[in-house]
MIDOSE-1310 file (N, C-alpha, C; in nm, 2 decimals, decimal comma, always signed):
residues 67
magt	-1,61/+3,29/-0,71/-1,56/+3,32/-0,58/-1,59/+3,47/-0,56; -1,65/+3,51/-0,45/-1,68/+3,65/-0,41/-1,76/+3,72/-0,52; -1,84/+3,64/-0,59/-1,93/+3,70/-0,70/-1,86/+3,74/-0,82; -1,74/+3,70/-0,84/-1,66/+3,73/-0,96/-1,64/+3,61/-1,05
tqpv	-1,67/+3,62/-1,18/-1,65/+3,51/-1,27/-1,55/+3,56/-1,38; -1,47/+3,47/-1,43/-1,39/+3,49/-1,54/-1,34/+3,36/-1,59; -1,30/+3,35/-1,72/-1,25/+3,23/-1,78/-1,12/+3,19/-1,71; -1,10/+3,06/-1,70/-0,97/+3,00/-1,65/-0,93/+2,90/-1,75
tlnv	-0,80/+2,90/-1,78/-0,74/+2,81/-1,88/-0,71/+2,68/-1,80; -0,76/+2,57/-1,85/-0,73/+2,44/-1,79/-0,62/+2,37/-1,88; -0,52/+2,31/-1,81/-0,42/+2,23/-1,88/-0,46/+2,08/-1,86; -0,48/+2,01/-1,97/-0,52/+1,87/-1,97/-0,39/+1,79/-1,94
ddvt	-0,39/+1,73/-1,82/-0,27/+1,65/-1,78/-0,28/+1,50/-1,82; -0,40/+1,45/-1,83/-0,41/+1,31/-1,86/-0,55/+1,28/-1,92; -0,56/+1,19/-2,02/-0,68/+1,14/-2,07/-0,67/+0,99/-2,08; -0,77/+0,92/-2,02/-0,77/+0,77/-2,02/-0,91/+0,73/-2,08
vdpg	-0,90/+0,64/-2,17/-1,02/+0,58/-2,23/-1,02/+0,43/-2,19; -1,11/+0,39/-2,11/-1,12/+0,25/-2,07/-1,20/+0,17/-2,17; -1,16/+0,05/-2,20/-1,24/-0,03/-2,29/-1,38/-0,04/-2,24; -1,47/-0,01/-2,32/-1,61/-0,01/-2,27/-1,67/+0,13/-2,28
rrlr	-1,70/+0,18/-2,16/-1,79/+0,30/-2,16/-1,74/+0,41/-2,07; -1,61/+0,43/-2,05/-1,56/+0,53/-1,95/-1,45/+0,62/-2,01; -1,46/+0,75/-1,99/-1,36/+0,84/-2,03/-1,32/+0,92/-1,91; -1,19/+0,93/-1,88/-1,15/+1,00/-1,76/-1,05/+1,11/-1,81
vras	-1,07/+1,23/-1,76/-0,98/+1,35/-1,79/-0,94/+1,41/-1,67; -0,81/+1,44/-1,66/-0,76/+1,51/-1,54/-0,70/+1,64/-1,59; -0,74/+1,75/-1,54/-0,69/+1,88/-1,58/-0,66/+1,97/-1,46; -0,57/+2,07/-1,48/-0,53/+2,15/-1,37/-0,52/+2,30/-1,41
arid	-0,52/+2,39/-1,31/-0,51/+2,53/-1,34/-0,45/+2,59/-1,21; -0,39/+2,71/-1,23/-0,34/+2,79/-1,12/-0,42/+2,92/-1,13; -0,48/+2,96/-1,02/-0,55/+3,09/-1,02/-0,50/+3,18/-0,92; -0,51/+3,31/-0,95/-0,47/+3,42/-0,86/-0,60/+3,46/-0,78
rysf	-0,61/+3,42/-0,66/-0,74/+3,45/-0,59/-0,77/+3,60/-0,58; -0,67/+3,69/-0,59/-0,69/+3,83/-0,58/-0,77/+3,87/-0,71; -0,75/+3,81/-0,82/-0,82/+3,85/-0,94/-0,97/+3,81/-0,93; -1,00/+3,72/-0,84/-1,14/+3,69/-0,81/-1,20/+3,76/-0,70
gvtr	-1,13/+3,86/-0,64/-1,18/+3,94/-0,54/-1,16/+3,88/-0,40; -1,09/+3,78/-0,39/-1,06/+3,71/-0,25/-0,93/+3,76/-0,20; -0,93/+3,86/-0,11/-0,81/+3,92/-0,06/-0,80/+3,91/+0,09; -0,90/+3,86/+0,16/-0,89/+3,84/+0,30/-0,82/+3,71/+0,34
akgm	-0,79/+3,69/+0,46/-0,73/+3,57/+0,52/-0,59/+3,56/+0,46; -0,52/+3,67/+0,45/-0,37/+3,66/+0,41/-0,30/+3,57/+0,51; -0,22/+3,49/+0,46/-0,15/+3,39/+0,55/-0,22/+3,26/+0,57; -0,35/+3,26/+0,55/-0,43/+3,14/+0,57/-0,42/+3,06/+0,44
aarh	-0,42/+3,13/+0,32/-0,41/+3,06/+0,19/-0,32/+3,14/+0,11; -0,25/+3,08/+0,02/-0,16/+3,15/-0,07/-0,23/+3,23/-0,17; -0,17/+3,33/-0,23/-0,23/+3,41/-0,33/-0,27/+3,33/-0,45; -0,18/+3,24/-0,50/-0,20/+3,16/-0,61/-0,24/+3,02/-0,56
ldit	-0,35/+2,97/-0,62/-0,40/+2,84/-0,57/-0,40/+2,74/-0,69; -0,36/+2,62/-0,67/-0,36/+2,52/-0,77/-0,49/+2,44/-0,76; -0,56/+2,42/-0,87/-0,68/+2,34/-0,87/-0,66/+2,23/-0,97; -0,71/+2,11/-0,93/-0,71/+1,99/-1,01/-0,85/+1,94/-1,02
ldva	-0,89/+1,91/-1,15/-1,02/+1,85/-1,18/-1,00/+1,71/-1,23; -1,07/+1,61/-1,17/-1,06/+1,48/-1,22/-1,21/+1,44/-1,26; -1,23/+1,43/-1,39/-1,37/+1,41/-1,44/-1,38/+1,27/-1,50; -1,48/+1,20/-1,47/-1,51/+1,07/-1,53/-1,64/+1,07/-1,60
lhrs	-1,65/+1,03/-1,72/-1,77/+1,03/-1,80/-1,80/+0,88/-1,82; -1,93/+0,85/-1,80/-1,97/+0,71/-1,82/-2,08/+0,71/-1,92; -2,07/+0,63/-2,02/-2,18/+0,62/-2,13/-2,28/+0,52/-2,08; -2,41/+0,56/-2,09/-2,52/+0,48/-2,06/-2,53/+0,36/-2,16
pevp	-2,58/+0,25/-2,11/-2,61/+0,14/-2,21/-2,71/+0,19/-2,31; -2,69/+0,15/-2,43/-2,78/+0,18/-2,54/-2,91/+0,11/-2,52; -3,02/+0,18/-2,55/-3,15/+0,12/-2,54/-3,19/+0,10/-2,69; -3,23/-0,03/-2,72/-3,27/-0,06/-2,86/-3,38/+0,04/-2,90
ger	-3,37/+0,09/-3,03/-3,47/+0,18/-3,08/-3,45/+0,33/-3,05; -3,35/+0,36/-2,96/-3,33/+0,50/-2,93/-3,20/+0,55/-2,99; -3,20/+0,67/-3,03/-3,07/+0,73/-3,08/-3,04/+0,86/-3,02
């Protein structure tokens, strides 16, 4: 955001492993947009923003002879 990068700690809220080939992870974080240099539009967005990531990983079918 605004050319600023920094680490953000994600809290893993849920992990689901489906039988077969799928892994789903849901994680969240709260960031202070001022620490990323975003200080305009006061009143349009709160200073602290909640972010949720919902990531699904799918395993490809195995191809015989490949590892």
